[in-house]
N, CA, C and O atoms as a GROMACS GRO file, in nm:
protein
  364
    1MET      N    1  -0.085   2.578   0.037
    1MET     CA    2  -0.213   2.528   0.081
    1MET      C    3  -0.189   2.402   0.164
    1MET      O    4  -0.123   2.309   0.119
    2ASN      N    5  -0.244   2.399   0.284
    2ASN     CA    6  -0.227   2.287   0.375
    2ASN      C    7  -0.356   2.205   0.376
    2ASN      O    8  -0.460   2.252   0.422
    3LEU      N    9  -0.349   2.082   0.324
    3LEU     CA   10  -0.466   1.995   0.319
    3LEU      C   11  -0.472   1.908   0.442
    3LEU      O   12  -0.370   1.856   0.487
    4GLU      N   13  -0.591   1.894   0.498
    4GLU     CA   14  -0.611   1.803   0.610
    4GLU      C   15  -0.721   1.706   0.573
    4GLU      O   16  -0.818   1.741   0.505
    5PHE      N   17  -0.705   1.582   0.619
    5PHE     CA   18  -0.802   1.478   0.589
    5PHE      C   19  -0.866   1.431   0.718
    5PHE      O   20  -0.799   1.416   0.820
    6ASN      N   21  -0.995   1.409   0.712
    6ASN     CA   22  -1.070   1.372   0.832
    6ASN      C   23  -1.074   1.222   0.856
    6ASN      O   24  -1.116   1.177   0.962
    7SER      N   25  -1.032   1.144   0.757
    7SER     CA   26  -1.034   0.999   0.774
    7SER      C   27  -0.933   0.936   0.679
    7SER      O   28  -0.889   0.997   0.581
    8LEU      N   29  -0.897   0.813   0.709
    8LEU     CA   30  -0.809   0.738   0.619
    8LEU      C   31  -0.876   0.715   0.485
    8LEU      O   32  -0.810   0.714   0.381
    9GLU      N   33  -1.007   0.695   0.487
    9GLU     CA   34  -1.081   0.675   0.362
    9GLU      C   35  -1.070   0.798   0.272
    9GLU      O   36  -1.054   0.786   0.151
   10GLU      N   37  -1.080   0.914   0.332
   10GLU     CA   38  -1.069   1.039   0.256
   10GLU      C   39  -0.929   1.052   0.195
   10GLU      O   40  -0.914   1.092   0.079
   11LEU      N   41  -0.826   1.018   0.273
   11LEU     CA   42  -0.689   1.022   0.223
   11LEU      C   43  -0.669   0.918   0.112
   11LEU      O   44  -0.609   0.948   0.009
   12TYR      N   45  -0.720   0.798   0.134
   12TYR     CA   46  -0.710   0.693   0.033
   12TYR      C   47  -0.772   0.740  -0.099
   12TYR      O   48  -0.712   0.723  -0.205
   13ASN      N   49  -0.890   0.798  -0.092
   13ASN     CA   50  -0.957   0.846  -0.213
   13ASN      C   51  -0.877   0.956  -0.282
   13ASN      O   52  -0.877   0.965  -0.405
   14ARG      N   53  -0.810   1.038  -0.205
   14ARG     CA   54  -0.729   1.145  -0.264
   14ARG      C   55  -0.605   1.087  -0.333
   14ARG      O   56  -0.558   1.140  -0.434
   15LEU      N   57  -0.553   0.977  -0.278
   15LEU     CA   58  -0.435   0.913  -0.335
   15LEU      C   59  -0.468   0.810  -0.444
   15LEU      O   60  -0.377   0.755  -0.506
   16LYS      N   61  -0.594   0.786  -0.466
   16LYS     CA   62  -0.637   0.682  -0.559
   16LYS      C   63  -0.577   0.695  -0.700
   16LYS      O   64  -0.537   0.594  -0.757
   17PRO      N   65  -0.569   0.815  -0.758
   17PRO     CA   66  -0.507   0.824  -0.891
   17PRO      C   67  -0.362   0.776  -0.891
   17PRO      O   68  -0.319   0.709  -0.985
   18ALA      N   69  -0.286   0.809  -0.788
   18ALA     CA   70  -0.147   0.763  -0.779
   18ALA      C   71  -0.143   0.612  -0.757
   18ALA      O   72  -0.060   0.543  -0.816
   19LEU      N   73  -0.232   0.560  -0.673
   19LEU     CA   74  -0.238   0.416  -0.649
   19LEU      C   75  -0.274   0.342  -0.777
   19LEU      O   76  -0.217   0.236  -0.806
   20ASN      N   77  -0.369   0.395  -0.854
   20ASN     CA   78  -0.406   0.334  -0.983
   20ASN      C   79  -0.287   0.331  -1.078
   20ASN      O   80  -0.262   0.230  -1.144
   21THR      N   81  -0.214   0.440  -1.084
   21THR     CA   82  -0.097   0.449  -1.170
   21THR      C   83   0.008   0.346  -1.130
   21THR      O   84   0.062   0.276  -1.216
   22LYS      N   85   0.036   0.336  -1.000
   22LYS     CA   86   0.135   0.240  -0.952
   22LYS      C   87   0.090   0.097  -0.979
   22LYS      O   88   0.171   0.013  -1.020
   23ARG      N   89  -0.038   0.067  -0.956
   23ARG     CA   90  -0.091  -0.068  -0.981
   23ARG      C   91  -0.076  -0.105  -1.128
   23ARG      O   92  -0.034  -0.216  -1.159
   24ARG      N   93  -0.109  -0.014  -1.218
   24ARG     CA   94  -0.094  -0.041  -1.362
   24ARG      C   95   0.052  -0.061  -1.400
   24ARG      O   96   0.085  -0.149  -1.480
   25GLU      N   97   0.140   0.020  -1.344
   25GLU     CA   98   0.283   0.005  -1.369
   25GLU      C   99   0.332  -0.131  -1.320
   25GLU      O  100   0.411  -0.197  -1.388
   26MET      N  101   0.287  -0.172  -1.203
   26MET     CA  102   0.328  -0.302  -1.148
   26MET      C  103   0.272  -0.417  -1.234
   26MET      O  104   0.340  -0.518  -1.252
   27ALA      N  105   0.152  -0.403  -1.284
   27ALA     CA  106   0.092  -0.506  -1.370
   27ALA      C  107   0.175  -0.524  -1.497
   27ALA      O  108   0.196  -0.636  -1.543
   28ARG      N  109   0.222  -0.414  -1.552
   28ARG     CA  110   0.307  -0.421  -1.672
   28ARG      C  111   0.440  -0.489  -1.643
   28ARG      O  112   0.505  -0.543  -1.732
   29SER      N  113   0.481  -0.486  -1.515
   29SER     CA  114   0.608  -0.548  -1.474
   29SER      C  115   0.589  -0.692  -1.426
   29SER      O  116   0.684  -0.755  -1.377
   30GLY      N  117   0.467  -0.745  -1.440
   30GLY     CA  118   0.443  -0.884  -1.405
   30GLY      C  119   0.373  -0.908  -1.272
   30GLY      O  120   0.352  -1.022  -1.233
   31TYR      N  121   0.336  -0.802  -1.204
   31TYR     CA  122   0.267  -0.814  -1.074
   31TYR      C  123   0.117  -0.789  -1.092
   31TYR      O  124   0.062  -0.697  -1.032
   32GLN      N  125   0.053  -0.869  -1.175
   32GLN     CA  126  -0.089  -0.846  -1.206
   32GLN      C  127  -0.181  -0.863  -1.085
   32GLN      O  128  -0.291  -0.809  -1.084
   33TYR      N  129  -0.139  -0.937  -0.986
   33TYR     CA  130  -0.222  -0.969  -0.869
   33TYR      C  131  -0.220  -0.859  -0.762
   33TYR      O  132  -0.298  -0.866  -0.667
   34ILE      N  133  -0.133  -0.761  -0.775
   34ILE     CA  134  -0.125  -0.653  -0.677
   34ILE      C  135  -0.243  -0.558  -0.698
   34ILE      O  136  -0.275  -0.520  -0.810
   35LYS      N  137  -0.308  -0.523  -0.588
   35LYS     CA  138  -0.423  -0.432  -0.590
   35LYS      C  139  -0.385  -0.298  -0.526
   35LYS      O  140  -0.285  -0.288  -0.456
   36ASN      N  141  -0.467  -0.198  -0.552
   36ASN     CA  142  -0.446  -0.067  -0.488
   36ASN      C  143  -0.434  -0.082  -0.338
   36ASN      O  144  -0.350  -0.018  -0.274
   37GLU      N  145  -0.520  -0.166  -0.280
   37GLU     CA  146  -0.523  -0.182  -0.135
   37GLU      C  147  -0.393  -0.242  -0.082
   37GLU      O  148  -0.352  -0.212   0.030
   38ASP      N  149  -0.328  -0.325  -0.161
   38ASP     CA  150  -0.201  -0.383  -0.120
   38ASP      C  151  -0.093  -0.275  -0.109
   38ASP      O  152  -0.016  -0.274  -0.013
   39ILE      N  153  -0.088  -0.187  -0.205
   39ILE     CA  154   0.008  -0.077  -0.205
   39ILE      C  155  -0.023   0.015  -0.087
   39ILE      O  156   0.066   0.052  -0.010
   40TRP      N  157  -0.149   0.051  -0.073
   40TRP     CA  158  -0.195   0.137   0.035
   40TRP      C  159  -0.161   0.077   0.171
   40TRP      O  160  -0.107   0.146   0.258
   41ASN      N  161  -0.192  -0.050   0.190
   41ASN     CA  162  -0.168  -0.114   0.319
   41ASN      C  163  -0.020  -0.119   0.353
   41ASN      O  164   0.018  -0.097   0.468
   42TYR      N  165   0.064  -0.148   0.255
   42TYR     CA  166   0.208  -0.148   0.281
   42TYR      C  167   0.253  -0.010   0.329
   42TYR      O  168   0.319   0.002   0.432
   43LEU      N  169   0.215   0.092   0.255
   43LEU     CA  170   0.259   0.227   0.291
   43LEU      C  171   0.205   0.267   0.428
   43LEU      O  172   0.278   0.323   0.511
   44LYS      N  173   0.079   0.239   0.451
   44LYS     CA  174   0.014   0.277   0.578
   44LYS      C  175   0.072   0.200   0.696
   44LYS      O  176   0.098   0.258   0.801
   45GLU      N  177   0.093   0.070   0.679
   45GLU     CA  178   0.134  -0.016   0.790
   45GLU      C  179   0.286  -0.022   0.811
   45GLU      O  180   0.331  -0.055   0.921
   46VAL      N  181   0.363   0.010   0.708
   46VAL     CA  182   0.508  -0.002   0.720
   46VAL      C  183   0.577   0.133   0.700
   46VAL      O  184   0.638   0.187   0.793
   47LYS      N  185   0.567   0.187   0.581
   47LYS     CA  186   0.643   0.308   0.546
   47LYS      C  187   0.601   0.431   0.626
   47LYS      O  188   0.686   0.507   0.673
   48TRP      N  189   0.471   0.450   0.642
   48TRP     CA  190   0.422   0.571   0.709
   48TRP      C  191   0.388   0.550   0.856
   48TRP      O  192   0.340   0.642   0.922
   49LYS      N  193   0.411   0.432   0.908
   49LYS     CA  194   0.366   0.399   1.043
   49LYS      C  195   0.414   0.499   1.148
   49LYS      O  196   0.337   0.538   1.235
   50LYS      N  197   0.539   0.539   1.141
   50LYS     CA  198   0.595   0.629   1.241
   50LYS      C  199   0.611   0.772   1.190
   50LYS      O  200   0.677   0.853   1.254
   51SER      N  201   0.550   0.802   1.077
   51SER     CA  202   0.562   0.935   1.017
   51SER      C  203   0.453   1.028   1.070
   51SER      O  204   0.343   0.986   1.103
   52ASN      N  205   0.488   1.154   1.075
   52ASN     CA  206   0.392   1.257   1.115
   52ASN      C  207   0.395   1.371   1.014
   52ASN      O  208   0.499   1.403   0.956
   53ASN      N  209   0.280   1.431   0.995
   53ASN     CA  210   0.268   1.551   0.913
   53ASN      C  211   0.326   1.537   0.772
   53ASN      O  212   0.391   1.628   0.722
   54LEU      N  213   0.302   1.423   0.710
   54LEU     CA  214   0.344   1.406   0.572
   54LEU      C  215   0.259   1.495   0.482
   54LEU      O  216   0.139   1.509   0.504
   55SER      N  217   0.321   1.552   0.383
   55SER     CA  218   0.245   1.631   0.286
   55SER      C  219   0.190   1.538   0.179
   55SER      O  220   0.238   1.426   0.161
   56LEU      N  221   0.089   1.586   0.110
   56LEU     CA  222   0.028   1.506   0.005
   56LEU      C  223   0.130   1.471  -0.103
   56LEU      O  224   0.131   1.358  -0.153
   57TYR      N  225   0.214   1.565  -0.140
   57TYR     CA  226   0.312   1.536  -0.246
   57TYR      C  227   0.414   1.431  -0.200
   57TYR      O  228   0.462   1.353  -0.282
   58GLU      N  229   0.448   1.427  -0.069
   58GLU     CA  230   0.539   1.323  -0.019
   58GLU      C  231   0.472   1.185  -0.027
   58GLU      O  232   0.537   1.086  -0.062
   59MET      N  233   0.344   1.180   0.006
   59MET     CA  234   0.272   1.054  -0.001
   59MET      C  235   0.257   1.007  -0.145
   59MET      O  236   0.275   0.888  -0.174
   60VAL      N  237   0.225   1.097  -0.236
   60VAL     CA  238   0.215   1.061  -0.378
   60VAL      C  239   0.350   1.011  -0.428
   60VAL      O  240   0.357   0.912  -0.500
   61SER      N  241   0.456   1.079  -0.390
   61SER     CA  242   0.591   1.036  -0.428
   61SER      C  243   0.621   0.896  -0.374
   61SER      O  244   0.677   0.813  -0.446
   62ASP      N  245   0.584   0.870  -0.250
   62ASP     CA  246   0.604   0.736  -0.193
   62ASP      C  247   0.527   0.631  -0.271
   62ASP      O  248   0.580   0.523  -0.299
   63VAL      N  249   0.403   0.661  -0.307
   63VAL     CA  250   0.321   0.566  -0.383
   63VAL      C  251   0.388   0.534  -0.516
   63VAL      O  252   0.403   0.418  -0.553
   64LEU      N  253   0.429   0.637  -0.587
   64LEU     CA  254   0.483   0.617  -0.721
   64LEU      C  255   0.623   0.559  -0.723
   64LEU      O  256   0.664   0.497  -0.822
   65ASN      N  257   0.698   0.577  -0.615
   65ASN     CA  258   0.839   0.537  -0.615
   65ASN      C  259   0.872   0.416  -0.529
   65ASN      O  260   0.988   0.373  -0.525
   66VAL      N  261   0.773   0.361  -0.459
   66VAL     CA  262   0.803   0.242  -0.379
   66VAL      C  263   0.843   0.128  -0.471
   66VAL      O  264   0.786   0.110  -0.578
   67ASP      N  265   0.942   0.052  -0.429
   67ASP     CA  266   0.994  -0.058  -0.510
   67ASP      C  267   0.889  -0.168  -0.523
   67ASP      O  268   0.829  -0.210  -0.424
   68ASP      N  269   0.867  -0.215  -0.645
   68ASP     CA  270   0.767  -0.318  -0.672
   68ASP      C  271   0.792  -0.445  -0.589
   68ASP      O  272   0.699  -0.504  -0.536
   69ALA      N  273   0.918  -0.484  -0.579
   69ALA     CA  274   0.952  -0.607  -0.507
   69ALA      C  275   0.920  -0.595  -0.358
   69ALA      O  276   0.885  -0.695  -0.294
   70ILE      N  277   0.930  -0.477  -0.304
   70ILE     CA  278   0.897  -0.456  -0.162
   70ILE      C  279   0.748  -0.480  -0.139
   70ILE      O  280   0.709  -0.544  -0.042
   71ILE      N  281   0.665  -0.428  -0.228
   71ILE     CA  282   0.520  -0.450  -0.218
   71ILE      C  283   0.490  -0.599  -0.232
   71ILE      O  284   0.410  -0.654  -0.156
   72ASP      N  285   0.553  -0.663  -0.329
   72ASP     CA  286   0.533  -0.806  -0.352
   72ASP      C  287   0.572  -0.887  -0.228
   72ASP      O  288   0.497  -0.973  -0.184
   73ASN      N  289   0.689  -0.859  -0.171
   73ASN     CA  290   0.733  -0.931  -0.050
   73ASN      C  291   0.640  -0.906   0.067
   73ASN      O  292   0.608  -0.999   0.142
   74TYR      N  293   0.595  -0.782   0.084
   74TYR     CA  294   0.502  -0.749   0.192
   74TYR      C  295   0.374  -0.831   0.179
   74TYR      O  296   0.325  -0.888   0.276
   75LEU      N  297   0.320  -0.836   0.059
   75LEU     CA  298   0.196  -0.910   0.035
   75LEU      C  299   0.216  -1.060   0.059
   75LEU      O  300   0.131  -1.124   0.121
   76LYS      N  301   0.326  -1.114   0.011
   76LYS     CA  302   0.353  -1.257   0.030
   76LYS      C  303   0.370  -1.291   0.178
   76LYS      O  304   0.322  -1.394   0.223
   77GLN      N  305   0.438  -1.206   0.253
   77GLN     CA  306   0.454  -1.229   0.397
   77GLN      C  307   0.320  -1.224   0.468
   77GLN      O  308   0.291  -1.306   0.555
   78LYS      N  309   0.237  -1.128   0.429
   78LYS     CA  310   0.106  -1.114   0.491
   78LYS      C  311   0.019  -1.236   0.461
   78LYS      O  312  -0.049  -1.288   0.549
   79LEU      N  313   0.022  -1.283   0.336
   79LEU     CA  314  -0.056  -1.401   0.299
   79LEU      C  315  -0.002  -1.525   0.370
   79LEU      O  316  -0.080  -1.611   0.411
   80ASN      N  317   0.128  -1.535   0.383
   80ASN     CA  318   0.188  -1.648   0.452
   80ASN      C  319   0.145  -1.650   0.600
   80ASN      O  320   0.114  -1.756   0.654
   81LEU      N  321   0.142  -1.535   0.664
   81LEU     CA  322   0.096  -1.528   0.803
   81LEU      C  323  -0.050  -1.569   0.815
   81LEU      O  324  -0.087  -1.642   0.907
   82ARG      N  325  -0.133  -1.521   0.722
   82ARG     CA  326  -0.275  -1.558   0.724
   82ARG      C  327  -0.292  -1.708   0.706
   82ARG      O  328  -0.372  -1.771   0.776
   83ASN      N  329  -0.218  -1.766   0.613
   83ASN     CA  330  -0.227  -1.910   0.589
   83ASN      C  331  -0.184  -1.989   0.712
   83ASN      O  332  -0.246  -2.090   0.745
   84ARG      N  333  -0.081  -1.943   0.781
   84ARG     CA  334  -0.038  -2.010   0.904
   84ARG      C  335  -0.146  -2.003   1.011
   84ARG      O  336  -0.174  -2.102   1.078
   85GLU      N  337  -0.206  -1.885   1.026
   85GLU     CA  338  -0.313  -1.868   1.126
   85GLU      C  339  -0.429  -1.962   1.096
   85GLU      O  340  -0.483  -2.025   1.186
   86ILE      N  341  -0.467  -1.971   0.971
   86ILE     CA  342  -0.577  -2.060   0.931
   86ILE      C  343  -0.538  -2.205   0.958
   86ILE      O  344  -0.619  -2.282   1.009
   87TYR      N  345  -0.416  -2.243   0.924
   87TYR     CA  346  -0.370  -2.380   0.942
   87TYR      C  347  -0.373  -2.420   1.090
   87TYR      O  348  -0.422  -2.527   1.124
   88PHE      N  349  -0.321  -2.332   1.176
   88PHE     CA  350  -0.315  -2.368   1.318
   88PHE      C  351  -0.450  -2.360   1.386
   88PHE      O  352  -0.470  -2.426   1.488
   89LYS      N  353  -0.543  -2.283   1.334
   89LYS     CA  354  -0.679  -2.279   1.390
   89LYS      C  355  -0.754  -2.407   1.359
   89LYS      O  356  -0.840  -2.449   1.436
   90GLU      N  357  -0.722  -2.469   1.246
   90GLU     CA  358  -0.792  -2.592   1.203
   90GLU      C  359  -0.745  -2.714   1.281
   90GLU      O  360  -0.815  -2.815   1.284
   91GLU      N  361  -0.630  -2.708   1.343
   91GLU     CA  362  -0.577  -2.825   1.416
   91GLU      C  363  -0.650  -2.847   1.546
   91GLU      O  364  -0.619  -2.940   1.620
   0.00000   0.00000   0.00000
């Protein structure tokens, strides 16, 4: 069966159970501040950026198996960039 999604929101909703599982697993490992959207954004913006025709099971596998520290570093870098932008806009 070949599933197609009409929007990123539809795909996100389909992956939500895996994202919830990964978020809970990360919280148990000390990353309580990580949200589903953080995992999703990392995968969408970095891991899957140049990918085509990924199957649903490949995406679920990526969600469940991405290294916790990679998500943490991605989020910290993103927050650091935002803080820099805010700092330089205020000057």
